[in-house]
C-alpha positions in Angstrom: -8.6 7.7 7.1 -10.2 4.8 5.4 -9.5 3.0 2.1 -12.1 1.0 0.3 -11.9 -2.6 -1.0 -12.3 -1.2 -4.5 -9.3 1.1 -4.0 -7.1 -1.8 -2.7 -8.2 -4.0 -5.7 -7.5 -1.1 -8.1 -4.0 -0.7 -6.7 -3.3 -4.4 -7.0 -4.7 -4.5 -10.6 -2.5 -1.5 -11.6 0.6 -3.5 -10.6 1.3 -2.2 -7.1 2.7 -4.9 -4.8 1.3 -5.6 -1.4 4.5 -4.1 0.0 4.0 -0.8 -1.9 0.4 -0.6 -0.7 1.4 -1.3 2.9 4.1 1.4 2.6 1.7 4.0 1.2 -1.0 3.1 3.8 0.7 2.1 7.0 -2.5 1.5 8.9 -3.3 -1.4 6.6 -2.0 -4.9 7.2 -1.3 -7.8 4.9 -4.4 -9.5 6.4 -6.4 -6.5 5.3 -5.2 -6.9 1.7 -6.0 -10.6 1.8 -9.4 -9.9 3.2 -10.1 -7.6 0.2 -9.1 -10.3 -2.2 -11.3 -12.8 -0.4 -14.2 -10.4 -0.5 -13.8 -9.9 -4.2 -13.6 -13.7 -4.8 -16.6 -14.4 -2.7 -18.6 -11.6 -4.4 -17.6 -13.0 -7.9 -18.7 -16.4 -6.8 -22.1 -15.2 -5.7 -22.6 -13.2 -9.0 -21.8 -16.3 -11.0 -24.4 -18.4 -9.1 -27.3 -16.0 -10.1 
């Protein structure tokens, strides 16, 4: 089963903690969540440059 970056960001934005996400999706790691946040920040940075 896969979860998208968008899904992880939506869960965080809705108020779920990292611990709740990790509990609901045990195949994810804390590093996976941080990678999603890093991806979103990098994407935002690139959109601002245009």
